[in-house]
C-alpha positions in Angstrom: -3.9 20.4 -7.2 -5.2 19.3 -3.7 -8.7 19.0 -2.7 -8.1 20.0 1.0 -10.0 17.3 2.8 -9.9 13.9 0.7 -8.4 12.7 -2.6 -10.6 13.1 -5.5 -11.2 9.2 -6.2 -13.2 9.8 -9.3 -10.7 12.0 -11.2 -8.1 9.2 -10.2 -10.1 6.4 -11.8 -10.7 8.4 -14.6 -7.1 9.0 -15.2 -5.9 5.7 -14.9 -8.7 4.5 -16.9 -7.7 6.8 -19.9 -4.1 6.2 -19.6 -4.6 2.5 -19.7 -7.4 2.2 -22.1 -5.1 0.8 -24.5 -3.8 -1.9 -22.4 -7.1 -3.4 -21.3 -9.4 -2.5 -24.1 -12.0 -5.1 -23.5 -12.5 -5.0 -19.8 -13.0 -2.2 -17.1 -10.6 -1.5 -14.4 -11.2 -2.8 -10.6 -10.7 0.7 -9.4 -13.5 1.7 -11.4 -15.6 -1.0 -9.7 -14.7 -0.8 -5.9 -17.5 -2.8 -5.0 -15.6 -5.8 -5.7 -13.0 -4.9 -3.1 -14.1 -1.8 -1.3 -11.6 -2.3 1.6 -8.7 -4.4 2.1 -8.7 -8.1 2.6 -8.1 -9.5 5.8 -7.6 -13.5 6.7 -4.9 -16.1 6.7 -2.3 -17.6 4.1 0.1 -20.5 4.9 3.2 -19.1 2.9 5.3 -17.0 5.1 4.9 -19.5 8.1 4.7 -23.0 6.4 5.5 -22.6 2.7 4.9 -25.9 0.7 4.4 -27.9 4.1 0.6 -27.5 4.0 -2.2 -30.0 4.1 -6.1 -29.9 4.9 -5.5 -30.2 8.4 -3.6 -26.9 8.6 -6.4 -25.1 7.0 -9.3 -27.0 9.0 -7.5 -26.2 12.2 -6.8 -22.4 11.3 -10.5 -22.0 10.4 -11.5 -23.5 13.8 -9.0 -21.6 15.9 -9.9 -18.3 14.1 -13.8 -18.9 14.6 -13.1 -19.5 18.4 -10.6 -17.0 19.0 -12.3 -13.8 18.0 -10.1 -13.4 14.9 -13.0 -14.3 12.3 -15.3 -11.8 14.2 -12.7 -9.3 14.2 -12.7 -9.0 10.3 -10.2 -11.8 9.2 -12.7 -13.5 7.1 -10.5 -15.2 4.5 -8.8 -18.5 4.3 -6.1 -18.7 1.5 -4.1 -21.5 0.1 -0.5 -20.4 -1.4 1.8 -22.5 -3.6 2.0 -26.4 -3.6 -1.4 -27.3 -3.1 -1.7 -29.1 -6.5 -0.6 -32.2 -8.0 2.3 -32.3 -10.4 0.3 -33.1 -13.5 -3.1 -31.7 -15.0 -5.8 -34.0 -15.5 -6.5 -35.4 -19.0 -9.1 -32.7 -19.8 -6.4 -30.2 -18.7 -7.7 -29.0 -15.6 -5.8 -28.5 -12.4 -5.8 -31.4 -9.8 -5.1 -31.1 -6.0 -2.7 -33.2 -4.0 -4.8 -36.1 -3.0 -2.3 -36.7 -0.1 -2.3 -33.3 1.1 -6.2 -32.9 0.7 -7.7 -36.0 1.0 -11.2 -34.7 0.9 -10.6 -32.5 -1.9 -10.6 -28.5 -2.2 -14.4 -28.6 -2.8 -14.7 -30.1 0.5 -12.3 -27.5 2.0 -13.9 -24.7 0.6 -17.3 -25.9 2.0 -15.8 -26.6 5.4 -14.3 -23.1 5.6 -17.5 -21.4 4.3 -19.6 -23.2 7.1 -17.1 -21.5 9.7 -18.0 -18.0 8.2 -14.7 -17.7 5.9 -14.4 -16.9 2.2 -11.9 -19.3 0.1 -8.9 -18.2 -1.7 -6.3 -20.0 -3.7 -2.8 -19.5 -5.5 -1.7 -19.9 -9.1 1.4 -18.6 -11.4 1.4 -16.7 -14.5 4.3 -18.8 -15.9 4.2 -22.4 -17.1 5.3 -23.5 -13.5 4.7 -22.1 -10.2 7.5 -20.8 -7.9 7.3 -24.2 -6.3 7.6 -26.3 -9.6 3.8 -27.1 -9.9 1.9 -26.5 -13.0 1.4 -22.9 -14.0 -1.6 -21.3 -15.7 -0.1 -20.1 -18.7 -2.3 -20.7 -21.8 -4.9 -22.3 -19.1 -6.2 -19.0 -17.8 -9.9 -19.5 -18.4 -10.1 -23.0 -17.6 -8.3 -22.6 -14.5 -10.2 -19.5 -13.5 -13.6 -21.7 -14.0 -12.0 -24.4 -12.2 -11.5 -22.5 -9.2 -14.9 -20.8 -9.2 -16.4 -24.3 -9.3 -14.5 -25.1 -6.1 -16.2 -22.2 -4.3 -13.0 -19.9 -4.6 -13.5 -16.2 -4.8 -10.2 -14.8 -4.4 -7.0 -15.7 -6.8 -3.3 -15.0 -6.0 -1.2 -15.0 -9.4 2.5 -15.0 -8.7 5.0 -14.2 -11.4 7.7 -17.2 -11.5 8.9 -18.6 -14.6 7.7 -15.8 -16.9 10.0 -15.2 -20.1 9.6 -12.7 -22.7 7.9 -13.9 -25.8 7.1 -12.6 -29.3 9.6 -9.7 -29.1 7.8 -8.2 -26.1 10.1 -6.8 -23.4 9.9 -8.6 -19.8 7.8 -6.0 -18.5 5.5 -6.1 -21.6 5.3 -9.8 -21.2 4.0 -9.4 -17.7 1.6 -6.6 -18.6 0.3 -9.0 -21.5 -0.3 -11.9 -19.2 -1.8 -10.0 -16.3 -3.9 -8.1 -18.7 -5.2 -11.3 -20.1 -5.8 -12.6 -16.5 -7.8 -9.4 -15.8 -9.8 -10.1 -19.0 -10.5 -13.7 -18.1 -11.8 -12.8 -14.5 -13.8 -9.6 -15.7 -15.8 -11.8 -18.1 -16.9 -14.3 -15.5 -20.4 -13.9 -13.8 -18.9 -13.5 -10.5 -15.2 -12.2 -11.1 -12.6 -13.4 -8.6 -10.8 -11.0 -6.3 -7.4 -10.6 -8.2 -4.2 -10.5 -6.3 -1.1 -9.6 -8.7 2.5 -10.2 -7.7 4.0 -8.6 -11.0 5.5 -5.4 -9.5 7.6 -7.6 -6.9 9.6 -9.1 -9.9 10.8 -5.6 -10.8 11.5 -4.3 -7.2 15.0 -3.9 -6.1 16.8 -2.7 -9.2 18.6 0.7 -9.5 16.8 1.8 -12.5 13.1 1.5 -11.3 11.7 2.7 -14.9 10.1 -0.7 -15.3 9.1 -1.2 -11.8 7.4 2.2 -12.0 5.8 1.0 -15.3 4.5 -2.0 -13.8 2.9 -0.5 -10.7 1.2 1.7 -13.1 -1.1 -0.6 -14.6 -1.6 -3.1 -11.8 -4.3 -0.9 -10.2 -6.5 -1.3 -13.2 -5.7 -5.2 -13.9 -6.7 -6.3 -10.3 -7.5 -5.5 -6.6 -4.1 -5.6 -5.0 -0.7 -6.1 -6.0 2.4 -7.3 -4.0 5.0 -4.5 -5.0 8.3 -5.6 -3.4 10.0 -8.7 -1.9 8.5 -11.6 0.0 8.3 -10.9 3.8 10.7 -13.0 5.9 9.5 -16.6 6.0 9.5 -18.4 9.3 12.5 -20.6 8.5 14.5 -18.0 6.7 17.7 -16.3 7.3 18.0 -12.7 8.1 16.1 -10.0 10.3 12.5 -10.3 10.3 12.2 -6.7 11.3 14.4 -5.5 8.4 12.1 -7.5 6.2 9.4 -5.7 7.6 11.0 -2.2 7.2 11.9 -3.0 3.7 8.3 -3.8 2.6 7.2 -0.8 4.6 9.6 1.9 2.8 8.3 0.4 -0.5 4.7 1.1 0.6 5.5 4.7 1.3 6.6 5.1 -2.4 3.1 4.0 -3.7 0.2 6.2 -2.0 -0.9 7.9 -5.0 -2.1 4.4 -6.6 -4.4 3.5 -3.8 -8.1 4.1 -3.4 -11.3 2.0 -2.7 -11.0 -1.0 -5.0 -7.2 -1.4 -5.3 -4.5 -1.7 -2.4 -0.8 -1.7 -2.3 0.2 -4.9 -0.8 3.3 -5.0 1.3 2.9 -8.8 2.1 1.9 -10.8 5.5 1.8 -10.0 8.7 3.9 -12.7 10.7 2.9 -12.2 14.3 4.5 -15.5 15.6 7.9 -15.1 14.0 10.5 -15.9 16.5 12.7 -13.2 15.4 10.3 -10.2 16.6 9.8 -8.5 19.8 6.5 -7.6 20.9 7.0 -4.0 20.1 8.1 -5.0 16.7 5.0 -7.3 16.1 2.5 -4.5 17.3 4.4 -2.2 14.9 4.0 -4.5 12.2 0.5 -4.6 12.5 -0.1 -0.7 13.3 1.8 0.4 10.2 -0.2 -2.0 7.8 -3.5 -0.7 9.3 -2.3 3.0 9.0 -1.8 2.0 5.3 -5.1 0.6 5.0 -3.0 -2.5 3.7 -4.2 -6.2 3.3 -4.0 -7.7 6.8 -3.3 -11.3 5.9 -1.9 -13.4 8.8 0.8 -16.0 8.0 1.2 -18.0 11.3 0.2 -20.9 13.3 -3.0 -19.4 14.3 -3.8 -22.2 17.0 -0.7 -21.4 18.9 -0.9 -17.6 18.9 -0.9 -15.9 22.1 -3.6 -14.0 24.1 -1.3 -10.9 23.7 -1.1 -11.6 19.8 -4.7 -12.2 19.5 -5.5 -9.0 21.4 -3.5 -6.7 19.0 -4.5 -8.2 16.0 -8.0 -8.0 17.1 -7.7 -4.1 18.1 -10.9 -2.7 16.9 -9.8 0.9 16.4 -6.8 0.2 14.3 -8.9 -2.5 12.4 -11.4 0.4 11.8 -8.7 2.7 10.5 -7.5 -0.3 8.2 -11.0 -0.8 6.8 -11.9 3.0 6.7 -14.1 3.4 3.3 -11.7 6.3 2.1 -9.0 3.8 1.6 -6.4 6.8 1.8 -2.9 5.6 2.6 -0.8 7.3 5.3 2.1 9.2 3.9 5.2 10.7 5.3 5.0 14.0 6.9 8.5 14.0 8.3 11.6 11.4 8.5 14.7 11.7 10.3 17.4 9.2 11.3 15.1 7.8 14.0 11.5 8.9 13.5 9.0 8.5 10.8 5.8 10.6 11.1 2.8 9.9 8.7 -0.6 11.2 8.3 -3.9 10.5 6.5 -7.7 11.5 6.5 -10.3 9.1 7.6 -13.9 9.0 6.2 -15.5 11.0 8.9 -13.0 13.8 8.6 -10.9 12.4 11.6 -7.1 12.9 11.0 -4.6 9.8 11.8 -1.4 10.2 13.3 1.4 7.4 13.0 4.6 7.7 14.6 7.4 5.0 14.1 10.6 4.9 16.1 13.0 3.1 13.8 16.0 3.7 15.9 17.6 1.8 18.7 16.9 3.7 21.9 13.7 5.2 23.4 12.7 8.7 22.0 10.8 11.7 23.0 9.3 14.0 20.6 6.7 16.8 20.3 4.9 17.0 16.7 3.5 20.5 16.0 -0.2 20.3 15.1 0.6 22.2 11.6 2.8 19.1 10.7 -1.0 17.2 10.7 -2.1 19.6 8.1 -4.3 21.2 10.8 -4.5 24.9 10.1 -6.9 26.3 12.5 -5.7 28.9 14.9 -6.8 28.7 18.5 -8.2 25.3 18.0 -8.3 22.3 20.6 -8.4 18.7 19.0 -9.1 15.6 20.8 -6.6 12.9 20.2 -7.3 9.0 20.8 -4.5 6.6 21.6 -5.4 3.7 19.5 -3.4 1.3 21.6 -5.2 1.8 24.9 -8.2 4.2 24.2 -7.0 7.0 26.2 -8.0 10.7 25.2 -5.9 14.0 25.2 -6.7 17.3 24.4 -4.1 19.1 22.1 -3.7 22.5 20.7 0.1 23.1 19.9 1.6 19.7 19.6 1.3 16.2 20.5 3.9 14.8 22.7 5.0 10.8 22.1 7.5 8.7 24.0 8.4 5.5 22.1 10.7 2.4 22.9 12.9 1.1 20.1 10.9 0.0 17.1 7.7 0.9 18.7 4.8 2.7 16.8 2.1 5.3 18.2 -1.2 5.8 16.6 -3.6 8.4 17.0 -7.1 9.3 15.8 -7.6 13.2 15.8 -11.2 14.5 15.9 -11.4 18.0 14.5 -14.3 20.5 15.8 -16.6 21.9 13.1 -14.7 25.2 13.0 -11.4 23.8 12.9 -12.0 21.0 10.5 -10.0 22.4 7.6 -7.2 20.1 6.3 -4.4 21.1 4.0 -2.3 18.3 2.3 1.0 18.5 4.3 4.2 16.1 4.3 7.2 15.4 2.4 8.2 15.9 -1.2 10.7 13.3 -2.0 12.1 11.4 -4.6 11.3 7.8 -4.6 14.6 6.4 -6.1 16.8 8.3 -3.9 14.7 8.8 -1.0 15.9 12.6 -0.8 13.7 15.4 0.5 12.9 18.8 -1.0 14.4 21.4 1.1 13.7 25.1 1.4 16.2 27.5 2.6 16.4 30.9 4.0 18.0 32.2 1.1 15.1 31.0 -1.1 16.9 28.5 -2.9 15.7 24.7 -2.7 17.7 21.6 -2.7 17.3 17.7 -2.5 19.0 16.7 0.7 18.8 13.7 3.1 15.6 13.7 5.1 16.4 15.4 8.4 12.9 16.0 10.2 13.1 20.0 9.9 9.9 22.0 8.9 12.2 23.1 5.9 11.3 19.8 4.4 7.5 19.9 5.3 5.3 21.3 2.4 1.7 22.2 2.4 0.0 21.6 -1.2 -3.0 24.3 -1.6 -5.9 23.6 -3.6 -4.8 26.3 -6.2 -1.7 23.9 -7.0 1.1 25.7 -5.0 3.6 24.0 -2.8 4.8 26.0 0.4 7.5 25.1 3.0 6.0 25.2 6.6 9.2 27.0 7.4 8.1 29.8 5.4 4.3 29.4 4.5 4.4 33.0 2.6 7.0 31.6 0.1 5.9 29.0 -2.8 7.9 26.7 -5.0 8.4 28.7 -8.3 9.9 28.2 -11.5 12.0 31.4 -12.6 14.0 31.8 -15.6 14.2 28.0 -15.7 15.4 27.6 -12.3 13.2 26.3 -9.2 13.4 28.4 -6.1 10.8 29.6 -3.5 9.4 33.3 -3.8 6.6 35.1 -2.2 3.3 33.5 -3.1 1.3 35.3 -5.8 -2.3 35.8 -4.6 -3.3 36.0 -8.4 -2.2 32.2 -8.8 0.8 32.7 -11.2 1.3 29.7 -13.4 4.9 29.5 -12.2 3.7 28.7 -9.1 1.1 26.1 -10.2 2.0 22.5 -10.2 0.0 19.1 -11.0 0.8 15.9 -9.7 0.4 12.8 -12.0 -0.4 9.0 -11.0 3.1 8.6 -12.6 4.7 10.6 -9.7 5.5 13.7 -12.1 5.3 17.1 -10.6 4.6 19.3 -13.8 4.7 22.9 -13.7 1.8 24.9 -15.5 4.1 27.7 -17.0 6.9 25.7 -18.5 5.2 22.3 -18.9 8.3 20.6 -17.7 8.8 18.2 -14.8 10.8 18.7 -11.5 13.6 16.8 -11.7 16.1 15.7 -9.1 19.8 16.9 -9.3 20.5 20.6 -9.0 16.6 20.8 -8.7 15.9 21.8 -12.3 13.1 21.5 -14.9 13.4 19.1 -17.7 11.1 17.7 -20.3 8.8 15.2 -18.6 10.1 11.8 -19.3 8.6 8.1 -18.9 9.0 7.0 -15.4 12.5 8.1 -14.8 14.3 7.7 -11.4 14.7 11.4 -11.3 11.3 12.8 -12.0 9.3 10.4 -9.5 8.2 11.9 -6.3 6.0 11.1 -3.3 3.7 13.8 -2.1 1.1 14.0 0.9 -2.0 12.3 1.1 -5.1 14.0 0.1 -3.3 15.7 -2.9 -5.5 15.2 -6.2 -4.1 13.7 -9.2 -4.1 15.2 -12.3 
C-alpha cells in the first residue's frame, strides 16, 4: 500500500481521472497537468483585511510595497482582487464592468500596472447569479466572463459559491458539481487556461453528516488547481478569536492530505499577519503550519504597514522552500494529544520535515522519538535544521522541543544515505469523529480520543500492512469478521493487507470490506460515510 519514500502521484492522478471521468467527460483534470500550477500560489488578496473596501489605490500601493519590501522577491508574485470590484450591472453586450469610481483607470490598466511590477493578476467571481456581495455572478455567463478576464490580463480566477440553488432535479451537491464542472470545461478550452480556485467545498463544511462535503472534496481536484475547503478565515473587523479561526481551518486541512499533489492544493484560506487579535507566536505558527502543508500562501493584510518582523517571518526562505517543494506532499499527523500536534512529511530531495504545534496555553517540553518520524535506521545519526533560526543539531534517538503557548517548531531533517529509508508513519484517525485507531497489549483495537501514545502511531508497510509502533511485530488483521492485531505474517496474508482509497476508505484484501468506526468492525464499503473515512500518514500510496 505504501511506497516507502514518496507518494506515487501518477497512480493517484490515474485513480482520480478514472473515478471522475463521467463528471468531466470533455476535459482533462488539473491534477493530471501539474504544469499549470506545480506549486501552491503565493501573493495578496484583499478580502480578509478589507472585504468590499477595495479600490485602485489599495492595489497599486500593495504592489509597490511588495516590490520594495522583499515579499515579491520571496515568491509572493500574485495580486488578486476579491468580491465587490464590479459594477452592479453588466454592459449591453452582457460583459462584466468594473466599478469606475473604485477603479478609475480600469482593470486592464491595473493589470498592466501590477505586471510591470513583476506580479501576476487575479480576479474573483461567483458560480451563482450574484456574488456574495450582491454583484453580478457568472451563472450562464461563464465563457463570456472567462474570455473577458483573459482580455484584461487575468491568469487566476477564484470562483465563489454564494447564491447557488439546486436546479433541474439535482441535489445541491450535484448543482455545485455541475456548475464547477462547467467552469472547468470552459477554462480547459481556453488557449491559456486560467488557474481555477474553487470555493465549492466550503459550502458543505461544518455539517454533522459529512457525506456531501466528502463528495465535493473528491471531485474538486480534477476540476481546478486549488479549493477552499472550510469557512473563511476571520476577517479583520470580525467578532471572535482569530487564533480559533486559524485552528479551525488548520484542523480541516489535516483531514485532506490524500487529495494533494503537484497541480492541486488544499486551501485553508488566507494568511492574516496584521490581525490585531494575534500574538507574534500565533502569527508565526499560522505561516509555519501553512508552509508545512504546502498550502497557498496568500496574504490578506495592509502590506505597506507590515512590521519588519512580520516581513521577516513571511520571507523565511527555508519555510518558503518547504511550501514550494516540488513533491507537494502535505504534512500529516503523527501524534496528537490535548496539547501537542506532531506532523511529518517527505521533501523532494529525501529530507524529512518535522512540525510541532503547541495548541495549549502553557509552555511545553517534549522529546520526540526518531521512529515517530518514519525513520527506521538503527545506529543512525541525523542532522536537524531549525527552520526558524538555521541552527543545526545532531539527533540519533529523539529530538527535543520547547514551545511557548501557540508556538510552532519546524525542523528539516537530513538523512544519511545509509539511513535514508522512510516508512509512512502516523495516526490512523476517523476524519468525522477525530478518534484514533489504538492498539492494546491484549491484541484488541479500539477508536479512542487521541492521546499522544505510541499505541496510536502506525507504520504502513509497502506490502499494505499496518503495525503499531508500540508492537511492531503485530499487524492489523481481520480474523473471523473481527479486527485485531496479530503477529505479522511474513508470507503476506490477505487478512493483513489493506488498501487506501482517495475517498478515505481502508479496504481489507481478504474480505473486501471497509474498516468502520464503532466497535472497530468490517462493514460493506459505502459511499463517503462518516464512519469509513480515515486520515493516514503522508507517503501512503492510494489505490
